[in-house]
C-alpha positions in Angstrom: 116.5 -47.6 77.8 116.4 -50.8 79.7 113.1 -51.7 81.2 113.2 -52.9 84.8 110.6 -55.4 85.9 108.9 -54.7 89.2 107.3 -57.7 90.9 104.6 -56.8 93.3 104.3 -58.8 96.5 101.0 -60.7 96.4 98.7 -60.1 99.3 97.7 -63.3 101.2 94.4 -64.7 99.9 91.6 -64.2 102.4 89.5 -67.4 102.4 85.7 -67.4 102.9 84.3 -68.4 106.3 83.6 -72.1 106.8 79.9 -73.1 106.7 78.5 -73.5 110.2 75.1 -74.3 111.6 73.0 -71.4 112.7 74.3 -68.9 110.1 70.8 -68.0 109.1 69.1 -68.1 112.5 67.1 -65.0 113.4 66.4 -63.8 116.9 63.8 -61.4 118.2 64.8 -57.9 119.2 63.4 -56.2 122.2 63.0 -53.1 120.1 60.8 -55.0 117.7 61.3 -57.3 114.7 64.0 -59.9 114.2 67.6 -60.0 113.0 70.1 -62.6 111.9 72.0 -63.6 115.0 75.7 -62.6 115.1 77.4 -65.3 117.2 80.5 -63.7 118.7 81.0 -66.0 121.6 83.2 -68.7 120.0 85.5 -68.8 123.0 82.7 -70.3 125.1 81.2 -72.7 122.5 81.8 -72.5 118.7 78.9 -73.4 116.3 79.1 -76.8 114.7 80.8 -76.9 111.3 78.3 -78.0 108.6 80.9 -80.6 107.6 80.9 -82.1 111.2 77.1 -82.1 111.3 76.9 -83.8 107.9 79.5 -86.5 108.8 77.7 -87.3 112.1 74.3 -87.4 110.4 75.7 -89.8 107.8 77.0 -92.1 110.5 74.0 -91.9 112.9 71.9 -94.7 111.3 74.9 -97.1 111.8 75.3 -96.1 115.5 76.2 -99.1 117.7 78.0 -100.0 120.9 81.7 -99.6 120.9 84.0 -102.5 122.1 81.0 -104.4 123.2 79.4 -106.4 120.4 79.9 -108.9 117.6 77.2 -107.4 115.4 78.0 -105.5 112.3 77.0 -102.0 113.6 78.9 -102.6 116.8 82.0 -103.6 114.8 81.5 -100.6 112.5 81.2 -98.2 115.4 84.3 -99.7 117.2 86.3 -99.2 114.0 85.0 -95.6 113.6 85.9 -94.8 117.2 89.5 -96.1 116.9 90.0 -94.4 113.5 88.8 -91.2 115.1 91.4 -91.6 117.8 94.1 -92.0 115.1 92.8 -88.9 113.2 92.9 -86.7 116.2 96.4 -88.1 117.1 97.6 -87.1 113.7 96.0 -83.6 114.0 97.9 -83.1 117.3 101.2 -84.4 116.0 101.3 -87.2 118.6 104.5 -89.2 119.0 104.3 -93.0 118.3 104.2 -93.9 122.0 101.7 -91.2 123.1 98.3 -92.2 124.4 95.2 -90.4 123.3 92.1 -90.5 125.6 88.6 -89.3 124.8 87.1 -87.3 127.7 84.2 -85.0 128.1 86.1 -81.6 127.9 89.3 -79.8 128.7 88.2 -79.7 132.3 87.6 -83.4 132.4 91.0 -84.1 130.7 92.9 -82.0 133.2 91.1 -83.6 136.2 91.9 -87.0 134.7 95.6 -86.0 134.5 95.5 -84.6 138.1 94.4 -88.0 139.3 97.4 -89.6 137.6 100.0 -87.4 139.2 102.7 -89.4 141.1 102.9 -89.0 144.8 104.6 -85.8 145.9 104.2 -84.1 142.6 104.3 -80.3 142.6 102.2 -78.4 140.0 103.1 -74.9 138.7 100.5 -72.7 137.1 100.3 -69.0 136.3 97.4 -67.1 137.9 96.3 -66.4 134.3 94.9 -69.8 133.8 91.3 -70.7 133.1 89.7 -72.4 136.1 89.8 -75.7 134.2 93.6 -75.6 134.5 93.8 -73.8 137.8 91.6 -75.9 140.0 92.1 -79.6 139.4 95.4 -80.0 141.3 94.0 -80.0 144.8 95.6 -83.3 145.8 99.1 -82.0 144.7 101.4 -79.3 146.0 100.3 -76.2 144.0 102.4 -73.2 143.2 100.6 -70.3 141.6 102.9 -67.8 139.7 102.1 -64.2 139.2 100.9 -63.0 135.9 103.8 -62.1 133.6 103.8 -59.0 131.3 105.9 -60.5 128.5 107.0 -63.8 127.1 110.5 -63.5 128.5 109.1 -62.7 131.9 106.9 -65.8 131.8 109.9 -68.0 131.0 112.1 -66.4 133.7 109.3 -66.6 136.3 108.9 -70.3 135.6 112.6 -71.0 135.6 113.1 -69.3 139.0 110.2 -71.3 140.5 111.4 -74.6 139.2 114.9 -74.0 140.3 113.7 -73.3 143.8 111.8 -76.6 144.1 113.0 -79.9 145.5 115.1 -81.2 142.6 114.3 -84.9 143.3 110.5 -84.6 143.3 108.2 -84.9 140.3 106.8 -81.7 138.9 104.2 -80.6 136.3 103.7 -77.3 134.6 100.3 -76.4 133.3 100.0 -73.5 130.8 97.4 -72.2 128.4 98.2 -72.0 124.7 96.0 -68.9 124.1 94.2 -67.0 126.8 90.4 -67.3 127.0 90.4 -63.7 128.2 92.8 -61.8 126.1 93.4 -64.2 123.2 97.1 -63.7 123.6 99.3 -66.7 122.6 101.8 -67.9 125.1 105.4 -69.0 124.5 104.6 -72.7 124.9 107.8 -74.1 123.2 110.0 -71.9 125.4 108.1 -72.8 128.6 108.3 -76.5 127.7 112.1 -76.2 127.3 112.3 -74.5 130.7 110.2 -77.2 132.3 112.3 -80.0 130.8 115.6 -78.3 131.7 114.5 -78.5 135.3 113.2 -82.0 135.3 109.5 -81.1 135.1 106.8 -82.1 132.7 104.3 -79.8 131.0 100.7 -80.0 129.9 99.2 -77.6 127.4 95.6 -76.4 127.8 94.9 -75.9 124.1 91.1 -75.2 124.4 91.5 -71.8 122.9 94.6 -72.5 120.7 93.5 -75.6 118.8 90.5 -74.0 117.1 92.7 -71.2 115.7 96.2 -72.4 115.2 98.0 -75.8 114.5 99.0 -77.6 117.7 101.6 -80.3 117.7 103.0 -82.2 120.7 106.1 -83.0 118.7 106.9 -79.4 117.6 106.0 -77.8 120.9 107.7 -80.6 122.8 104.9 -80.7 125.5 104.2 -83.8 127.4 100.4 -83.6 127.2 97.8 -81.5 125.5 94.1 -81.1 126.4 91.2 -79.5 124.5 87.5 -79.5 124.1 85.4 -80.5 121.1 82.7 -77.9 121.7 85.3 -75.1 121.1 86.6 -77.0 118.0 83.3 -76.8 116.1 82.2 -80.3 117.4 79.6 -79.7 120.1 78.8 -83.4 120.9 80.2 -83.7 124.4 83.8 -84.9 123.8 87.2 -83.7 124.8 90.8 -85.0 124.4 93.8 -85.7 126.5 96.9 -86.8 124.6 100.5 -87.4 125.6 102.9 -89.5 127.6 101.5 -92.8 128.6 103.6 -93.7 131.7 101.8 -91.7 134.4 98.4 -92.6 132.9 99.2 -96.3 132.9 100.4 -96.3 136.4 97.4 -94.4 137.8 94.2 -95.8 139.1 91.5 -95.7 136.5 89.7 -92.4 136.3 86.4 -94.2 136.5 85.8 -97.7 137.7 83.5 -99.7 135.5 83.0 -101.7 132.4 85.6 -101.2 129.6 88.3 -100.1 132.0 88.5 -103.6 133.5 90.2 -106.5 131.9 89.0 -109.3 134.3 86.8 -109.2 137.4 86.6 -112.2 139.8 85.1 -112.8 143.2 87.6 -112.4 146.0 87.8 -114.8 149.0 86.9 -112.0 151.4 83.5 -111.6 149.6 84.5 -108.6 147.4 85.9 -108.5 143.9 89.4 -108.5 142.4 90.0 -106.5 139.3 92.7 -106.5 136.6 92.6 -103.1 134.8 93.6 -102.4 131.2 96.8 -100.5 130.6 96.0 -98.6 127.4 93.5 -95.9 126.6 90.6 -98.1 127.8 92.0 -97.9 131.4 90.5 -94.3 131.7 87.5 -94.7 129.3 85.1 -96.7 131.4 81.5 -96.9 130.3 80.1 -96.9 126.8 82.3 -94.6 124.8 80.8 -91.4 123.2 81.5 -92.5 119.7 79.5 -89.7 118.1 81.4 -87.1 120.2 84.8 -88.7 119.2 83.8 -88.9 115.6 82.7 -85.3 115.6 86.0 -84.2 117.0 87.8 -86.2 114.3 85.6 -84.7 111.6 86.4 -81.2 112.8 90.1 -82.0 112.8 89.8 -83.3 109.2 87.7 -80.3 108.1 90.2 -77.7 109.6 93.1 -79.6 108.1 91.6 -79.7 104.6 90.5 -76.1 104.8 94.1 -75.1 105.6 94.7 -73.9 109.2 97.2 -71.4 107.9 94.7 -69.8 105.5 92.1 -69.7 108.2 94.6 -68.0 110.5 95.3 -65.3 107.9 91.5 -64.6 107.6 91.1 -64.5 111.4 94.0 -62.0 111.7 92.4 -59.7 109.2 89.1 -59.8 111.2 91.1 -59.3 114.4 92.9 -56.3 113.0 89.6 -54.7 111.9 88.1 -55.3 115.4 91.0 -53.9 117.3 91.3 -50.9 115.0 87.6 -50.2 115.3 87.6 -50.5 119.1 90.6 -48.2 119.4 88.5 -45.5 117.6 85.7 -45.6 120.2 85.7 -43.4 123.3 86.1 -45.0 126.7 87.0 -48.5 125.4 89.9 -50.3 127.1 91.1 -53.6 125.6 92.6 -56.0 128.1 96.0 -57.5 127.5 99.0 -58.9 129.3 101.8 -58.7 126.7 101.0 -55.4 125.1 98.8 -54.2 122.2 101.0 -55.8 119.5 101.1 -59.3 121.0 100.1 -62.2 118.8 96.6 -63.4 119.6 93.7 -65.4 118.4 90.2 -64.1 117.8 89.4 -63.4 121.4 89.2 -59.8 122.7 88.0 -58.6 126.1 87.4 -55.0 126.9 85.7 -52.5 129.3 83.6 -49.5 128.3 83.7 -46.4 130.5 80.4 -45.8 132.2 79.0 -49.3 131.4 78.6 -52.4 133.5 79.7 -55.3 131.3 76.4 -57.1 131.8 74.5 -54.0 130.7 76.5 -53.6 127.5 76.2 -57.3 126.7 72.4 -57.2 127.3 72.0 -54.2 125.1 74.0 -55.8 122.3 71.7 -58.8 122.5 68.4 -57.2 123.0 68.8 -54.3 120.5 71.2 -55.7 117.9 70.9 -59.5 118.0 74.6 -59.9 118.9 75.8 -62.6 121.3 78.9 -61.9 123.4 80.1 -62.9 126.8 80.4 -60.8 129.9 81.8 -61.3 133.4 85.0 -62.9 134.6 85.1 -65.8 132.0 86.0 -68.6 134.5 89.4 -66.9 134.9 88.8 -64.8 138.0 92.4 -64.1 139.1 93.5 -63.1 135.6 90.5 -60.7 135.0 91.0 -59.2 138.5 94.7 -58.6 137.7 93.9 -57.0 134.4 91.3 -54.8 135.9 93.6 -53.9 138.7 91.1 -55.0 141.2 92.1 -56.3 144.6 89.0 -57.9 145.9 85.6 -59.0 144.6 82.6 -60.8 146.1 82.3 -64.5 145.2 79.7 -65.4 142.5 78.9 -67.7 139.8 81.4 -68.4 137.1 81.2 -65.6 134.6 78.7 -63.6 136.6 79.3 -59.8 136.8 81.0 -58.8 140.1 81.1 -55.5 141.9 83.0 -54.0 144.8 81.8 -50.7 146.3 79.8 -50.1 143.2 82.7 -50.5 140.8 82.2 -53.0 138.0 84.8 -55.7 138.1 84.0 -57.5 134.9 84.5 -57.2 131.1 82.9 -57.9 127.8 84.4 -60.6 125.6 83.9 -60.8 121.8 85.3 -63.9 120.1 85.1 -65.4 116.6 86.6 -68.0 114.4 86.5 -69.9 111.1 82.7 -69.4 110.6 82.5 -65.7 111.4 81.5 -63.4 108.4 83.0 -60.0 108.2 79.6 -58.5 108.5 79.3 -59.7 112.1 82.4 -57.8 113.1 81.2 -54.7 111.4 77.8 -54.9 113.0 79.4 -55.4 116.4 81.6 -52.3 116.0 78.6 -50.2 114.8 76.5 -51.4 117.7 79.2 -50.6 120.3 79.8 -47.2 118.7 76.1 -46.3 119.0 75.9 -47.6 122.6 78.9 -45.7 123.9 78.1 -42.5 122.1 74.3 -42.2 122.3 73.3 -44.8 124.8 70.9 -47.7 124.8 67.4 -47.2 123.3 65.8 -49.3 126.1 65.7 -49.1 129.8 67.3 -52.0 131.7 67.0 -53.4 135.2 68.9 -56.1 137.1 67.4 -59.5 137.8 69.5 -61.9 139.8 72.5 -59.9 139.2 72.1 -59.7 135.4 70.9 -56.8 133.3 67.8 -57.3 131.2 65.4 -55.0 129.2 62.9 -53.4 131.5 60.1 -54.2 129.0 
């Protein structure tokens, strides 16, 4: 008898969560006692990686002014700032002639780009965008496209809109990489191809994508990418805009001030004459946030060394457990655009029958020590579309909304590289108890939000 060797297919190795600050923080419970905090709001602000914190702490004693001094610490800080720029550029797969600017956030980056649009530029966005990508284009002609229900529909919708525009005018498409509401990943490469085929440029809002998946300007063939440090485990007030340099160099400086100016002289009319820099400094006026820039670079290095592919495998396992657990619970509706099987990052929004989102989120916090987000997530048009709502009352970004007593908001749970499996299990157990047996405490509303009555 001849033996036949059978080779089993090895399961992917699930790596451990990356160390983050706050992993051992305990919070008080309204029911009494304390519990280790389960941070499940990564989509708003992710905790700092321990590696980022350690790198920043090691540099802090050597902090000095960037581009503004001959002293050793100033020179060291300038070198660190520019090396951080190079590190982030490599992380984003920037092309040799791309420019990389440090900003305050994704919102700041896209507002900067909005100020650099050429005259007559038309901007195309889907209604599914976060407000950071939906609102900055007020000085341009703005075309808002309906929410698509598939990748193919998204591409077809964009192609039709671009084909109908003035073919001789400049155009820009702004699209998210991963939704901050549903976590669903968008067909960025296909949308970029459609934009370029119709003579338009495209900017990628990677605020939710970059912390979870590799992002490369070269591979995706996008013209610009924007993201925030505080979502990439680097909460030190820095963001990034990277991409084509021509529109940026031709635009007026984003901020007028020191650093952006090359020379300033008195004018004959009593004013001043200014010659501006043409590179990154043109839009980085003021003393640069070297700690913020270095923190972003440190996060990029940490994620690269940990292996973004391995981290994604671990996240997908957590996501599968979360979605499976939610599907087993009565009255839970998970929100999505592209269907239940769509590829997504660790961001899930849902509604619970009979619960206002703020009530459920408050109970998760007060009774279980779990932090989630509730409301409209600064993506009002998208959430309204997903909830099949036609009108709401205006309110603060993320605040719960109601129309005729009907809750028009959702609960969002989000996680990432630092999330332990126990947090997902605790969340599922808490939601199960709440939707089946109810809250243990009484709650009331204060300024539109639910809080324990005690």
